C-alpha positions as CSV (number, residue, x, y, z in Angstrom):
1,M,17.9,-5.1,4.2
2,I,14.7,-6.6,2.7
3,I,11.5,-4.8,3.4
4,D,8.0,-5.1,2.1
5,A,6.9,-1.4,2.0
6,H,3.2,-2.1,1.4
7,S,1.3,-4.9,3.1
8,H,-2.1,-5.3,4.9
9,I,-3.3,-7.3,7.9
10,L,-6.4,-8.2,9.9
11,S,-10.0,-7.8,8.7
12,L,-11.6,-4.9,6.8
13,A,-14.8,-4.9,8.9
14,E,-16.3,-6.3,12.1
15,D,-17.7,-9.2,10.1
16,P,-14.7,-11.2,8.6
17,A,-17.0,-12.5,5.8
18,F,-17.1,-8.9,4.4
19,T,-13.3,-9.1,3.8
20,V,-13.8,-12.1,1.6
21,D,-16.6,-10.4,-0.3
22,Y,-14.5,-7.2,-0.7
23,G,-11.6,-9.3,-1.9
24,R,-13.8,-11.0,-4.5
25,E,-14.9,-7.8,-6.0
26,G,-11.4,-6.5,-6.4
27,S,-10.0,-9.8,-7.7
28,L,-12.8,-10.7,-10.1
29,C,-11.1,-9.2,-13.1
30,I,-7.9,-11.1,-12.3
31,Y,-9.4,-14.5,-12.2
32,R,-11.6,-13.7,-15.2
33,S,-8.4,-12.9,-17.2
34,M,-7.0,-16.2,-16.0
35,G,-10.0,-18.0,-17.5
36,T,-11.0,-19.4,-14.1
37,L,-14.3,-17.5,-13.8
38,P,-16.9,-16.4,-16.5
39,S,-16.2,-13.0,-18.0
40,H,-19.7,-12.3,-19.3
41,R,-21.6,-12.4,-16.0
42,T,-21.2,-12.4,-12.2
43,P,-20.0,-15.8,-11.1
44,T,-22.2,-18.0,-9.0
45,E,-21.2,-19.2,-5.5
46,Q,-20.6,-22.7,-7.0
47,E,-18.3,-21.2,-9.7
48,W,-16.3,-19.3,-7.1
49,E,-15.9,-22.5,-5.0
50,A,-14.9,-24.6,-8.1
51,S,-12.3,-22.0,-9.1
52,G,-10.4,-22.5,-5.8
53,F,-10.1,-18.7,-5.5
54,T,-13.2,-18.0,-3.3
55,R,-11.1,-16.9,-0.4
56,A,-7.9,-15.8,-2.2
57,G,-8.9,-12.2,-2.9
58,W,-8.0,-10.9,0.5
59,P,-7.7,-13.5,3.3
60,V,-7.8,-12.4,6.9
61,I,-4.4,-12.8,8.4
62,G,-2.6,-11.8,11.6
63,P,1.0,-10.9,12.6
64,T,2.1,-14.6,12.7
65,E,0.9,-15.3,9.3
66,S,2.3,-12.1,7.9
67,V,5.8,-12.9,9.1
68,R,5.5,-16.5,8.0
69,D,4.6,-15.5,4.5
70,H,7.5,-13.0,4.3
71,A,10.2,-15.7,4.7
72,G,13.6,-14.1,4.3
73,F,12.4,-10.6,4.8
74,D,13.8,-8.3,7.5
75,K,10.7,-6.2,8.0
76,S,7.2,-5.5,6.6
77,I,5.3,-2.3,6.7
78,I,1.7,-3.0,7.7
79,L,-0.9,-0.4,6.8
80,A,-4.1,0.6,8.7
81,V,-7.3,1.2,6.8
82,S,-9.1,4.2,8.2
83,P,-12.9,4.1,8.9
84,Q,-15.3,4.9,6.1
85,I,-18.9,4.0,5.2
86,L,-19.3,1.6,2.3
87,D,-22.7,0.4,1.2
88,G,-24.1,1.5,4.6
89,R,-21.4,-0.4,6.5
90,L,-18.6,1.0,8.6
91,I,-15.4,-0.6,7.4
92,G,-11.7,-0.3,8.3
93,T,-9.0,-2.4,10.0
94,V,-10.4,-4.6,12.7
95,D,-9.1,-7.5,14.9
96,T,-12.3,-9.6,14.6
97,E,-10.8,-12.5,16.6
98,G,-9.6,-10.3,19.5
99,I,-6.1,-11.9,19.4
100,L,-4.3,-8.6,20.0
101,G,-5.7,-7.6,23.4
102,V,-7.2,-4.2,22.3
103,E,-9.9,-3.4,24.7
104,G,-13.6,-3.2,23.8
105,P,-15.7,-4.7,21.0
106,P,-14.1,-4.8,17.5
107,N,-14.6,-1.5,15.7
108,P,-12.9,0.1,12.7
109,E,-12.5,3.4,14.7
110,K,-9.7,1.6,16.6
111,C,-7.8,0.8,13.3
112,N,-4.6,2.4,14.6
113,D,-4.7,0.7,17.9
114,Y,-4.9,-2.7,16.1
115,I,-1.9,-1.9,13.9
116,A,0.1,-0.8,16.9
117,A,-0.9,-4.0,18.7
118,C,0.4,-6.0,15.7
119,V,3.7,-4.2,15.9
120,R,3.9,-4.9,19.6
121,A,3.3,-8.6,18.8
122,D,6.5,-8.7,16.6
123,P,8.4,-5.4,16.7
124,E,11.5,-7.0,15.1
125,H,9.6,-7.7,11.8
126,L,6.6,-5.3,11.7
127,I,6.5,-1.5,11.1
128,G,3.1,0.1,11.5
129,Y,1.6,3.0,9.5
130,A,-1.5,4.7,10.8
131,S,-4.5,5.8,8.7
132,V,-6.9,8.7,9.1
133,N,-10.0,9.7,7.0
134,P,-10.5,13.5,7.1
135,T,-14.0,13.2,5.9
136,Y,-15.2,10.7,8.5
137,L,-15.2,12.9,11.6
138,G,-13.6,16.0,10.0
139,P,-10.1,17.2,9.4
140,Q,-9.4,18.3,13.0
141,A,-10.4,14.9,14.4
142,A,-8.1,13.3,11.8
143,V,-5.2,15.5,12.8
144,E,-5.7,14.7,16.5
145,E,-5.9,10.9,15.7
146,L,-2.8,11.1,13.6
147,E,-0.9,12.8,16.5
148,R,-2.1,10.2,18.9
149,A,-1.2,7.3,16.6
150,V,2.4,8.6,16.3
151,N,3.1,10.0,19.7
152,E,1.2,7.6,21.9
153,L,1.0,4.4,19.7
154,G,4.4,4.7,18.1
155,L,3.4,4.3,14.5
156,S,5.9,5.3,11.9
157,G,3.9,6.8,9.0
158,V,0.4,7.3,7.7
159,K,-1.5,5.8,4.7
160,L,-4.3,7.7,3.1
161,Y,-7.1,6.4,0.8
162,P,-8.6,9.5,-1.1
163,M,-10.1,7.6,-4.0
164,Y,-11.9,5.1,-1.8
165,Q,-13.2,7.7,0.7
166,H,-14.1,10.2,-2.0
167,W,-12.0,13.2,-1.2
168,W,-9.5,15.1,-3.2
169,A,-5.9,14.6,-2.1
170,N,-5.2,18.3,-2.9
171,D,-8.2,19.8,-1.0
172,P,-6.8,22.6,1.1
173,D,-9.5,22.4,3.7
174,I,-9.9,18.6,3.9
175,A,-6.4,17.2,3.2
176,F,-3.9,19.9,3.9
177,P,-4.3,19.8,7.7
178,V,-3.3,16.1,7.7
179,Y,-0.2,16.9,5.6
180,E,0.8,19.8,7.9
181,K,0.6,17.5,10.9
182,A,2.5,14.7,9.2
183,Q,5.2,17.2,8.3
184,E,5.4,18.5,11.8
185,L,5.6,14.9,13.2
186,G,8.4,14.1,10.6
187,I,6.6,11.0,9.3
188,P,6.1,9.9,5.6
189,V,2.7,10.0,4.0
190,M,1.8,7.1,1.7
191,I,-1.2,7.9,-0.6
192,H,-3.1,5.5,-2.7
193,Q,-2.9,7.6,-5.8
194,A,-3.4,5.0,-8.4
195,G,-6.2,2.9,-10.0
196,S,-8.4,0.4,-8.3
197,T,-10.6,-2.4,-9.4
198,R,-13.2,-1.6,-6.7
199,I,-16.4,-0.4,-8.3
200,D,-17.0,2.3,-5.7
201,A,-13.5,3.8,-6.0
202,S,-13.4,7.0,-7.9
203,L,-10.7,6.9,-10.7
204,E,-10.7,10.7,-11.1
205,L,-9.5,11.0,-7.6
206,G,-6.7,8.6,-8.2
207,R,-4.6,10.5,-10.7
208,P,-1.0,11.0,-9.4
209,S,-0.8,14.6,-10.8
210,I,-3.2,15.6,-8.0
211,L,-0.3,15.3,-5.6
212,D,1.6,18.0,-7.3
213,D,-0.1,20.6,-5.1
214,I,1.2,18.8,-2.1
215,G,4.8,18.8,-3.3
216,R,4.5,22.5,-4.0
217,T,3.0,23.4,-0.7
218,F,4.7,21.0,1.8
219,R,8.3,21.1,0.6
220,D,9.7,19.0,3.5
221,L,6.9,16.4,3.6
222,R,8.0,12.9,2.4
223,V,5.3,11.6,0.1
224,I,5.2,8.0,-1.1
225,V,3.0,7.3,-4.2
226,A,1.5,3.9,-3.6
227,H,1.5,1.4,-6.5
228,T,3.7,3.8,-8.6
229,G,0.5,5.4,-9.7
230,W,-0.5,2.3,-11.8
231,P,-1.9,2.7,-14.5
232,W,-0.5,6.3,-14.6
233,V,3.0,5.2,-14.0
234,D,4.8,7.9,-16.1
235,E,2.8,10.6,-14.4
236,A,3.8,9.2,-11.0
237,L,7.5,9.0,-12.0
238,F,7.5,12.6,-13.2
239,L,6.4,13.6,-9.7
240,L,9.5,11.9,-8.4
241,T,11.5,13.8,-10.9
242,K,10.0,17.1,-9.9
243,H,9.7,16.9,-6.1
244,P,12.8,16.1,-4.0
245,N,10.9,14.4,-1.2
246,F,8.6,12.2,-3.4
247,Y,9.0,8.4,-3.6
248,A,7.0,5.5,-5.0
249,E,6.5,1.9,-4.1
250,L,6.0,-0.9,-6.6
251,S,3.2,-3.0,-5.1
252,Y,0.3,-4.1,-7.3
253,L,2.2,-2.9,-10.3
254,I,5.0,-5.4,-9.8
255,A,2.5,-8.3,-9.9
256,S,0.6,-6.8,-12.8
257,I,3.4,-6.7,-15.4
258,S,5.8,-9.2,-16.7
259,R,9.4,-9.5,-15.5
260,R,10.6,-8.0,-18.8
261,D,8.3,-5.1,-18.5
262,L,9.5,-4.6,-15.0
263,F,13.1,-4.6,-16.3
264,L,12.2,-2.0,-19.0
265,L,10.4,0.2,-16.4
266,L,13.4,0.2,-14.0
267,S,15.8,0.8,-16.9
268,K,14.0,3.9,-18.1
269,C,13.8,5.6,-14.7
270,E,17.2,7.2,-14.5
271,P,17.1,8.4,-18.2
272,M,13.8,10.1,-17.0
273,F,15.8,11.7,-14.1
274,V,14.2,9.4,-11.5
275,P,16.9,7.9,-9.2
276,L,16.2,4.2,-8.5
277,E,16.8,5.2,-4.9
278,K,13.4,6.7,-4.9
279,L,11.7,3.4,-5.5
280,F,10.6,0.9,-2.8
281,F,9.6,-2.8,-3.1
282,G,6.1,-3.5,-2.0
283,T,3.6,-6.3,-2.5
284,D,0.0,-5.4,-1.3
285,Y,0.1,-8.8,0.5
286,P,-2.1,-10.7,1.3
287,G,-4.4,-9.8,-1.6
288,F,-4.8,-11.6,-4.8
289,L,-1.6,-13.0,-6.3
290,Y,0.8,-11.0,-4.2
291,D,3.2,-13.6,-2.9
292,P,6.1,-11.7,-1.2
293,V,8.8,-14.3,-1.9
294,K,7.8,-14.7,-5.6
295,L,7.7,-11.0,-6.1
296,R,11.0,-10.5,-4.4
297,D,12.6,-13.1,-6.7
298,K,10.9,-11.4,-9.7
299,L,12.6,-8.1,-8.9
300,L,16.0,-9.5,-8.1
301,S,16.1,-11.5,-11.3
302,V,15.1,-8.7,-13.7
303,N,18.6,-8.7,-15.2
304,D,17.9,-12.0,-16.8
305,E,16.0,-10.0,-19.3
306,A,18.9,-7.7,-20.2
307,E,20.5,-9.7,-22.9
308,A,17.2,-10.3,-24.7
309,C,16.5,-6.6,-24.6
310,A,20.0,-5.7,-25.7
311,M,20.3,-3.4,-22.7
312,P,22.8,-3.1,-19.9
313,P,21.9,-4.8,-16.6
314,I,20.7,-2.7,-13.7
315,P,23.4,-2.6,-11.0
316,H,22.7,-5.1,-8.3
317,S,23.3,-2.5,-5.6
318,K,20.4,-0.5,-7.1
319,L,18.1,-3.6,-7.0
320,E,19.1,-4.2,-3.4
321,G,18.2,-0.6,-2.6
322,I,14.8,-1.0,-4.0
323,M,14.4,-4.2,-2.0
324,G,14.7,-2.4,1.3
325,T,17.6,0.0,1.8
326,N,15.8,2.9,0.2
327,V,12.7,2.8,2.4
328,A,14.9,2.0,5.4
329,R,16.8,5.3,4.9
330,V,13.5,7.3,4.6
331,L,12.3,5.7,7.9
332,G,15.6,6.4,9.6
333,L,16.3,2.7,10.1
334,I,19.8,3.1,8.7
335,A,22.0,6.2,8.3
336,E,21.8,8.4,5.3
């Protein structure tokens, strides 16, 4: 089974132009490092257009485009983005074109309804995760929305964004009620506990070690560390060593390092007491340079680096597990 464990969909605000601007900010460093945009000042509109990347940061796509761009994949997990205020604007997942049949004007507060509608559009290929922001309307409202998203909308997990929404993932009053409800519902919690190139994101809130309190308090909660904690990868991996129900997915990281570095990373996991069964393939599609097919091929070909590194190849069955079987087991799609 081949599964993208981390992908996005639809717009990030009622105005789809905001999604393009948001993508630009996050991708500026990438295109500067490629030499396609000036590194000493903010690019002009003309320079963005000339680079060919003006809309490549985070394009607005729907279910059809997502499945199309995941050629050869069995399923993709699509993640809601919960409401938050950014620069005076309410943002979050929105179906700006009204293609999904969700009633009422487009609004980020209906982020989970939009994700559920995407899943209904193609239930064979799409798995939906809800999102809640416990600082938006308060923890109790977040708990009630999560319960609705799972029990009424049929979503399969929840994605949280502490560093973007400026709350501590280990805050007992703000965050713990959400984890308690997720544990009760039996769903996994994916947390963006990693770095970000967004200027407004708070790096101090992104350290993976913050999640240790969650693992100690909620022993049965399945926690997925998004992006393997990049750039704090070893810190994230140690959480997987310590906590039996912690996992990590490779999106963002897998596109940011070379194939050789990916091989070396995977090769060191089990000597660090991290079973490769705890890792999931993910892309962060459709952002930036996150082509699902190219990244799949990158992972499955890592053993081409083994001879040059004078190291044994990684068993192909382990790579196949990372590509989808591991997350499928966590979600109950296949038997343990």
